[in-house]
Each structure stands twice: as structure tokens, then as C-alpha cells.
C-alpha positions as CSV (number, residue, x, y, z in Angstrom):
1,X,172.3,-146.4,25.0
2,X,168.6,-146.5,25.4
3,X,167.7,-147.9,29.1
4,X,164.6,-150.0,30.1
5,X,163.3,-151.4,33.3
6,X,161.5,-154.6,32.9
7,X,159.2,-155.8,35.3
8,X,157.9,-159.5,34.9
9,X,157.4,-162.3,37.3
10,X,157.6,-165.2,35.0
11,X,161.2,-166.4,34.8
12,X,161.0,-167.7,31.3
13,X,159.3,-164.5,29.8
14,X,161.6,-162.2,31.7
15,X,164.7,-164.2,30.5
16,X,163.5,-164.2,26.8
17,X,162.5,-160.5,26.8
18,X,165.8,-159.3,28.5
19,X,167.9,-161.4,25.9
20,X,165.7,-160.1,22.9
21,X,165.6,-156.4,23.8
22,X,169.4,-156.4,24.7
23,X,170.0,-157.8,21.2
24,X,167.8,-154.8,19.9
25,X,170.1,-152.3,21.6
26,X,168.5,-151.7,24.9
27,X,170.3,-151.7,28.4
28,X,167.9,-153.8,30.2
29,X,167.4,-153.9,34.1
30,X,164.9,-156.9,34.9
31,X,162.8,-157.0,38.1
32,X,160.8,-160.0,39.2
33,X,158.1,-158.2,41.1
34,X,156.3,-154.8,41.8
35,X,158.1,-154.1,45.0
36,X,161.6,-154.6,43.5
37,X,160.6,-152.3,40.6
38,X,159.2,-149.5,43.0
39,X,162.4,-149.7,45.0
40,X,164.3,-148.7,42.0
41,X,162.0,-145.8,41.1
42,X,163.8,-143.2,43.3
43,X,167.3,-144.2,42.6
44,X,167.8,-145.3,39.1
45,X,167.2,-143.5,35.6
46,X,165.4,-145.4,33.0
47,X,164.3,-144.1,29.5
48,X,161.1,-146.6,29.7
49,X,159.4,-148.9,32.0
50,X,157.9,-152.1,30.7
51,X,155.8,-153.8,33.4
52,X,153.3,-156.6,33.7
53,X,150.1,-155.8,35.2
54,X,149.6,-158.8,37.5
55,X,152.6,-159.0,39.7
56,X,153.6,-160.4,43.1
57,X,154.2,-157.9,46.0
58,X,152.7,-154.8,44.1
59,X,150.8,-154.6,40.8
60,X,151.5,-152.8,37.7
61,X,149.2,-149.9,38.8
62,X,151.5,-149.5,41.9
63,X,154.7,-149.6,39.7
64,X,153.0,-146.9,37.6
65,X,152.2,-144.5,40.6
66,X,155.7,-144.9,41.8
67,X,157.4,-143.8,38.7
68,X,154.8,-141.2,38.2
69,X,155.8,-139.7,41.4
70,X,159.4,-140.3,41.3
71,X,160.2,-139.9,37.7
72,X,157.2,-138.4,36.1
73,X,158.9,-138.2,32.5
74,X,159.5,-141.8,32.3
75,X,156.9,-143.6,29.9
76,X,155.4,-146.6,31.4
77,X,154.0,-149.4,29.1
78,X,152.1,-152.2,30.5
79,X,151.8,-155.8,29.3
80,X,148.5,-157.6,30.0
81,X,146.7,-160.8,29.5
82,X,143.3,-160.7,28.0
83,X,141.5,-160.8,31.3
84,X,143.4,-157.7,32.7
85,X,142.7,-155.4,29.7
86,X,140.3,-153.3,32.0
87,X,142.9,-152.9,34.4
88,X,145.3,-151.8,31.6
89,X,142.6,-149.2,30.3
90,X,142.4,-147.8,33.8
91,X,146.2,-147.5,33.9
92,X,146.1,-145.5,30.5
93,X,143.7,-143.0,32.2
94,X,146.1,-142.8,35.2
95,X,149.1,-141.8,32.8
96,X,150.4,-145.0,31.3
97,X,151.7,-144.5,27.9
98,X,150.5,-147.6,26.3
99,X,149.7,-151.3,26.8
100,X,150.3,-154.3,24.8
101,X,148.2,-157.7,25.1
102,X,150.0,-161.0,25.6
103,X,150.7,-163.1,23.5
104,X,152.3,-160.6,21.4
105,X,155.1,-160.6,18.6
106,X,158.6,-159.2,19.6
107,X,158.5,-157.1,16.4
108,X,155.2,-155.5,17.7
109,X,156.8,-155.0,21.1
110,X,160.2,-153.4,19.8
111,X,158.1,-151.1,17.4
112,X,155.9,-149.9,20.5
113,X,159.1,-149.2,22.7
114,X,160.7,-147.3,19.9
115,X,157.5,-145.1,19.4
116,X,157.3,-144.4,23.2
117,X,160.9,-143.8,23.7
118,X,161.3,-140.0,24.9
119,X,162.9,-138.1,22.1
120,X,161.6,-140.3,19.5
121,X,160.4,-138.3,16.6
122,X,156.7,-137.8,15.9
123,X,157.7,-135.7,13.0
124,X,157.7,-136.7,9.4
125,X,161.1,-135.5,7.9
126,X,161.7,-134.9,4.4
127,X,162.0,-132.3,1.5
128,X,161.8,-134.5,-1.5
129,X,159.1,-133.5,-4.0
130,X,157.0,-136.7,-3.9
131,X,157.2,-136.8,-0.1
132,X,156.0,-133.1,0.2
133,X,153.2,-133.9,-2.2
134,X,152.0,-136.6,0.1
135,X,152.1,-134.3,3.2
136,X,150.3,-131.6,1.3
137,X,147.3,-134.1,0.4
138,X,147.4,-135.2,4.0
139,X,146.9,-131.7,5.3
140,X,143.8,-131.4,2.8
141,X,142.6,-134.5,4.0
142,X,142.8,-133.2,7.7
143,X,140.3,-130.4,6.9
144,X,137.6,-132.9,6.1
145,X,135.8,-135.5,7.9
146,X,136.2,-138.1,5.1
147,X,137.6,-141.7,5.9
148,X,141.2,-141.7,4.7
149,X,143.1,-144.6,3.4
150,X,147.0,-144.4,3.6
151,X,148.9,-146.6,1.2
152,X,152.4,-147.4,1.3
153,X,155.0,-150.1,2.0
154,X,155.9,-151.3,5.5
155,X,158.0,-148.7,7.4
156,X,157.3,-145.8,5.4
157,X,155.6,-144.0,8.2
158,X,151.8,-144.6,7.7
159,X,150.9,-144.4,11.3
160,X,152.9,-141.1,11.7
161,X,150.9,-139.6,8.8
162,X,147.7,-140.7,10.3
163,X,148.5,-139.0,13.6
164,X,149.5,-136.1,11.6
165,X,146.0,-135.9,9.9
166,X,144.5,-136.3,13.6
167,X,146.7,-133.6,15.1
168,X,145.8,-131.3,12.3
169,X,141.9,-132.1,12.4
170,X,139.3,-130.5,14.5
171,X,139.4,-133.8,16.4
172,X,142.8,-133.1,17.8
173,X,141.6,-132.8,21.3
174,X,140.1,-136.1,21.1
175,X,142.0,-139.5,21.3
176,X,143.8,-141.1,18.8
177,X,143.8,-144.9,19.1
178,X,145.8,-147.1,16.8
179,X,145.1,-150.8,16.0
180,X,147.3,-153.1,14.0
181,X,144.9,-155.5,12.4
182,X,148.0,-157.8,11.3
183,X,149.3,-158.1,14.7
184,X,146.5,-159.4,16.4
185,X,145.0,-162.9,15.8
186,X,141.6,-162.6,13.9
187,X,139.9,-164.5,16.8
188,X,140.7,-161.7,19.3
189,X,140.6,-158.7,16.8
190,X,136.7,-158.5,17.2
191,X,136.8,-158.2,20.9
192,X,139.8,-155.5,20.6
193,X,137.8,-153.5,18.2
194,X,134.2,-153.6,19.7
195,X,134.6,-154.8,23.2
196,X,133.1,-157.9,25.0
197,X,130.5,-158.3,27.8
198,X,131.3,-160.5,30.8
199,X,131.2,-164.2,30.0
200,X,131.1,-163.6,26.3
201,X,133.9,-166.4,25.8
202,X,136.7,-167.9,27.7
203,X,138.8,-165.3,29.4
204,X,136.2,-162.7,29.4
205,X,136.1,-162.4,33.1
206,X,134.5,-158.8,33.1
207,X,132.9,-156.5,30.4
208,X,135.4,-154.3,28.7
209,X,135.3,-151.6,26.1
210,X,136.9,-152.0,22.7
211,X,139.0,-149.6,20.7
212,X,136.0,-148.0,19.0
213,X,134.5,-146.9,22.3
214,X,138.0,-145.7,23.6
215,X,138.4,-143.6,20.5
216,X,134.9,-141.8,20.8
217,X,135.1,-138.1,19.9
218,X,138.4,-138.8,18.2
219,X,140.2,-140.9,15.7
220,X,140.7,-144.8,15.3
221,X,143.4,-145.7,13.1
222,X,143.2,-149.2,11.6
223,X,146.7,-150.3,10.3
224,X,147.1,-153.0,7.7
225,X,143.3,-153.1,7.2
226,X,143.9,-155.5,4.3
227,X,144.6,-158.2,6.9
228,X,140.9,-157.9,8.2
229,X,139.1,-161.2,8.2
230,X,135.9,-161.1,5.9
231,X,133.5,-161.5,8.8
232,X,135.1,-158.2,10.5
233,X,134.8,-156.4,7.2
234,X,131.0,-156.5,7.1
235,X,130.9,-155.4,10.9
236,X,133.4,-152.7,10.1
237,X,131.3,-151.6,7.1
238,X,128.2,-151.3,9.6
239,X,130.0,-148.9,11.8
240,X,131.2,-146.8,8.9
241,X,127.5,-146.6,7.7
242,X,125.6,-146.2,11.0
243,X,128.2,-145.4,13.6
244,X,126.8,-148.2,15.7
245,X,128.0,-151.5,16.8
246,X,127.4,-154.0,19.8
247,X,129.9,-155.8,22.1
248,X,130.5,-159.5,21.7
249,X,128.0,-161.2,23.8
250,X,125.9,-158.1,24.1
251,X,122.6,-156.8,22.8
252,X,122.9,-153.0,23.4
253,X,123.6,-150.9,20.4
254,X,126.4,-148.7,21.1
255,X,126.8,-145.2,19.4
256,X,130.3,-143.7,18.4
257,X,131.4,-140.3,17.0
258,X,134.7,-141.4,15.5
259,X,136.8,-140.8,12.3
260,X,138.2,-143.8,10.8
261,X,141.8,-143.6,9.3
262,X,143.0,-147.0,7.7
263,X,146.2,-148.1,6.1
264,X,147.6,-150.9,4.1
265,X,150.9,-152.1,2.3
266,X,148.6,-154.1,-0.2
267,X,147.2,-152.9,-3.6
268,X,143.5,-152.8,-2.0
269,X,142.0,-151.7,-5.4
270,X,143.0,-155.2,-7.0
271,X,142.1,-156.9,-3.9
272,X,138.7,-155.5,-4.1
273,X,138.2,-156.0,-7.7
274,X,139.3,-159.7,-7.5
275,X,137.0,-160.4,-4.5
276,X,139.5,-160.7,-1.6
277,X,138.6,-157.5,0.1
278,X,134.8,-156.3,0.2
279,X,134.4,-153.6,-2.4
280,X,131.7,-151.7,-0.6
281,X,134.1,-151.3,2.4
282,X,136.9,-150.4,0.1
283,X,134.9,-147.5,-1.3
284,X,133.9,-146.3,2.2
285,X,137.5,-146.6,3.4
286,X,139.0,-144.9,0.4
287,X,137.0,-141.6,0.2
288,X,140.4,-139.8,0.6
289,X,143.3,-142.0,-0.5
290,X,146.9,-140.7,0.4
291,X,149.9,-142.5,-0.7
292,X,153.4,-142.5,0.9
293,X,156.5,-143.1,-1.4
294,X,158.9,-145.7,-0.3
295,X,162.5,-144.3,0.7
296,X,164.1,-145.5,-2.5
297,X,162.1,-143.1,-4.3
298,X,163.0,-140.1,-2.2
299,X,166.8,-140.7,-2.0
300,X,167.3,-137.0,-1.3
301,X,165.8,-137.5,1.9
302,X,168.2,-140.4,3.1
303,X,171.1,-138.4,4.4
304,X,168.5,-135.7,5.8
305,X,166.8,-138.6,7.8
306,X,169.9,-140.1,8.8
307,X,171.1,-136.7,10.3
308,X,167.9,-136.5,12.0
309,X,168.2,-140.0,13.7
310,X,171.9,-139.1,14.7
311,X,170.5,-136.2,16.5
312,X,167.7,-138.3,18.2
313,X,170.5,-140.7,19.2
314,X,172.4,-137.8,20.9
315,X,174.9,-137.4,18.2
316,X,173.6,-134.1,16.4
317,X,175.9,-132.7,13.8
318,X,178.2,-135.6,13.6
319,X,179.1,-136.4,9.9
320,X,178.9,-139.9,8.4
321,X,182.0,-141.0,6.7
322,X,181.8,-140.6,2.9
323,X,181.8,-144.1,2.1
324,X,179.3,-145.0,4.7
325,X,177.0,-142.1,3.2
326,X,177.5,-143.5,-0.3
327,X,176.3,-146.9,0.9
328,X,173.1,-145.6,2.7
329,X,172.2,-143.8,-0.5
330,X,173.0,-146.7,-2.8
331,X,171.0,-149.3,-0.7
332,X,167.3,-150.2,-1.9
333,X,165.7,-149.9,1.8
334,X,163.0,-152.5,1.5
335,X,162.2,-151.5,5.3
336,X,162.2,-148.0,4.3
337,X,162.6,-145.3,7.1
338,X,162.1,-147.6,10.0
339,X,165.0,-149.7,8.7
340,X,167.2,-146.5,8.4
341,X,166.3,-145.5,11.9
342,X,167.4,-148.9,13.2
343,X,170.7,-148.9,11.3
344,X,171.6,-145.5,12.4
345,X,170.5,-145.9,16.1
346,X,172.7,-149.4,15.9
347,X,175.6,-147.7,14.6
348,X,175.7,-145.0,17.2
349,X,175.5,-147.9,19.8
350,X,178.6,-150.0,18.2
351,X,180.6,-146.6,18.0
352,X,180.3,-145.6,21.5
353,X,182.9,-143.2,22.3
354,X,184.3,-142.8,18.8
355,X,183.3,-141.6,15.3
356,X,181.0,-143.7,13.4
357,X,182.8,-145.8,10.6
358,X,181.3,-147.5,7.7
359,X,181.4,-151.0,9.2
360,X,179.0,-149.7,12.0
361,X,176.1,-149.1,9.6
362,X,175.8,-152.9,8.9
363,X,173.5,-152.5,6.0
364,X,173.0,-156.0,4.4
365,X,175.7,-155.7,1.7
366,X,178.2,-155.3,4.6
367,X,176.4,-157.8,7.0
368,X,176.9,-160.6,4.6
369,X,180.4,-161.3,5.8
370,X,179.3,-161.4,9.5
371,X,180.4,-164.5,11.4
372,X,177.9,-167.4,11.4
373,X,177.9,-167.1,15.0
374,X,175.9,-164.0,14.9
375,X,173.4,-165.7,12.6
376,X,173.1,-168.7,14.9
377,X,172.5,-166.2,17.9
378,X,169.7,-164.7,16.0
379,X,168.1,-168.0,15.4
380,X,168.5,-169.2,18.9
381,X,166.9,-165.8,20.2
382,X,163.9,-166.2,17.8
383,X,163.4,-169.9,19.2
384,X,163.6,-168.8,22.7
385,X,161.1,-166.0,22.0
386,X,158.7,-168.7,20.3
387,X,159.3,-171.0,23.3
388,X,158.6,-168.2,26.0
389,X,155.4,-167.0,24.2
390,X,154.0,-170.4,23.9
391,X,154.7,-171.3,27.6
392,X,153.1,-168.1,28.6
393,X,149.9,-168.8,26.7
394,X,149.6,-172.5,27.5
395,X,149.9,-171.6,31.3
396,X,147.3,-168.8,30.9
397,X,145.0,-171.4,29.3
398,X,145.8,-174.3,31.9
399,X,147.4,-176.1,29.4
400,X,144.1,-176.3,27.2
401,X,145.6,-176.8,23.7
402,X,142.5,-175.9,21.7
403,X,142.1,-172.6,23.7
404,X,146.0,-171.8,23.6
405,X,145.7,-172.5,19.7
406,X,142.7,-170.1,19.4
407,X,144.4,-167.2,21.3
408,X,147.6,-167.6,19.2
409,X,145.6,-167.8,15.9
410,X,147.1,-171.2,14.7
411,X,145.5,-174.6,14.2
412,X,145.5,-177.1,17.0
413,X,147.7,-179.4,14.9
414,X,150.2,-176.6,14.4
415,X,150.3,-175.8,18.2
416,X,150.7,-179.4,18.9
417,X,153.7,-179.7,16.6
418,X,155.2,-176.7,18.1
419,X,155.1,-177.9,21.6
420,X,156.7,-181.2,20.5
421,X,159.5,-179.4,18.5
422,X,160.2,-177.1,21.5
423,X,160.2,-179.9,24.0
424,X,157.5,-178.4,26.0
425,X,156.1,-180.6,28.9
426,X,153.0,-179.9,30.8
427,X,153.7,-179.4,34.5
428,X,152.4,-182.0,36.9
429,X,149.3,-180.8,38.8
């Protein structure tokens, strides 16, 4: 089973993340401060370390340094509030694998953990004709400096294809900086992309670079570009045309040498023609379009991918039962390759110490007969996750409801309804 050390000093957040990650198949060891985590570095083996930046006893940088010395192959991921992003960027330069900004969605965190897991494949596996045609087109795209728009359903591997284009390009020695435009509230996305000067808005306690500055000399990948707010679409167009931008609250024009790759699961041609996406931006992003087929259109790759994910989980060469393989081939795969990987990894965890059986695959047709208690547990876990994220954000804002609503990307009324629904009470000062 994949193992993780979670370092988080806030009890509610620590309990919520521990529960959610265990349900996702992780063996979680939780530490409440930096010193406790550092003490575990020489004696315990973990596949990943997920640590907050601001901790009592020793901060996230000290935890990173301890694991870099004792377990240099273990990826360390940092969780950071907005005001500590500068520290997270510094940690990246010191060897951290990645960082995630609070508040975040659980789905975004689990996807990041899977991507950073040692042995997680960065390859694109397949031999089906339509898939190979997409790879061939991506290789041709890598030999140019044109903007590439990758189109495909969620879970098809758009970010992997973007990384492949970057790795084959003459920018491969430079950074590859991914940004999920759908996972970051629009109020925060501008500062995430372009950076902010000190005092630009509440929480901007120091100047910090944006993702475009971090990508200078390399490639920036804008995933789910169709979710970009209209105001940001205009600012992105300027970067594409002039290669210049200004930080929020700043006056200095900054110039970057960066290639832009983007992706969407929407039909942006229709969105542009109907006025829901800027046509001029669409044409600049769509200089070299590449489409990835959904898994249901490359059924010849399903068992090939399943075998790859079995090997990834430490069960290379193990055959799937014939009835299980037939179920995999017959399923429609709305979550595409990402869903297949999750199902195979979960089956390996369920079948620990014995051969995998059809029931271990738990594809939706089989899961329908699952006891209702399992569904109740999932609903409860989701509610606890929502509660912990709200509490974390409210505490960070000093229970300023308007500021918390802004950070979460919801209306103040929605936030107040959630506070009441979850029974949250402001602590007495």
C-alpha cells in the first residue's frame, strides 16, 4: 500500500485529510508538528511526505531538509496558505516536489499525490491507431514554438501529453509549470498567474512571482483554459501577443520567454463562435490543436493499460480474471485513463496477498450492490472535508466572512448558509 506522512498542526484539517486519504487507499501516518515529523525521517519509510509550511517546532523547510538528508528519494509536497507562497517557491528551489495552495479541493490534492508518487508513470501507454496518431501529432508540435491547444475529456492524459511536448522540445531544459484554471478560484487565479506586489490586496504580505515568471525559459501549461474568466482572457491574450505583463498592484512591465500549452475538455470552437470564449484568444491558443481520444474509443488499449497499472502497483505480469477483464473492456470509462488507474490500484489494495478477483475491480456496474453504509461513509467524508476547508479558511481570515467567501470563490450568502448548515461557530476572542 502506498504510504504517506502527513504533517499538519491544525487538528481538524489533520483528521479530515487522514480520513479522506485513507479512503483513497493511502496508509497515512499523521504528525502534528515539524519536530515530530523530523524524528520520523531516519527511522520510517514513506512513499511521500505532505507537510504544511507553517508549523510549530520546526517549519516545512526544516522537514524538507530532514527528509532530503535521510530519505533523498522521497518526494516532499508542501501545503501553503496564500501569504506563505514565497516560502513554498523557495522550498521548490531547495528540492520540494510541488506545492498546493490552501484552500484546495480534495480531488486536486489526490491527483497531485498520485502524480508525485515514485514510480507513477509519466509515460503515455497505448498502441491503438487513434492514440498513436495523437502522439505523432504531438511530436510534430514539439518541433515548433507554436501555441498548442490539447482537447480531450477529463482523465485522458492532457497534462501528460503537454509534458511530452515540453520534454521533446528545445525548451526541455527549462521549467514546465502546470496551472489548473478550474481548480483555483477566479479571484485568486490572476495573482497565481501573474504574481502580486506587497500590499496589493488582503493577504499579500510580501511580493511574490506568478507562474508565468516561474516558467520563464520553459513552458507553462494552462489546463482547463475554458474556465478562464473573461477579464483574465484579455490579460492572457496580451501575454501571448506581447510577452509582457504586470503583477497585481505593480507598475513595472515584466517580459517573459515562455511557450504556452493549454488544454480543455470543452468544445472551444463552439464556445468562441457563441461568444462564451474570446475568439481572438482562441485563435492564438489554437495555433496547433491536438486531440486525445477517450478511452472508450481505444478499447484495444484497456487491458494494455491495466497491465501497466498492475506493474505500477507492484504486481507486474499478474493476469486479471477473464470475467474481470471482460468487465473492463465493456465499461464505458467516463473517467478515462485516470479512472482505470484508480480502479486497478484499488483492486490491488483489496486483493492484498491473493490473486485479484472480479469483485475487487469495483467498476460501477458491480458497485451498485454495495452496502448503503459505504455510500453513507462517503457522504460523511465529503461533509467533513467541506467542514475542515471552511474552518481553515475562516480561521485564516480571522472569521471575516466576506474575505473568506472571496478566497473560496463563492458568494457571501452561500458561505453563510454553509456555516449554518455545518454548525460552525466563531470562537470567542
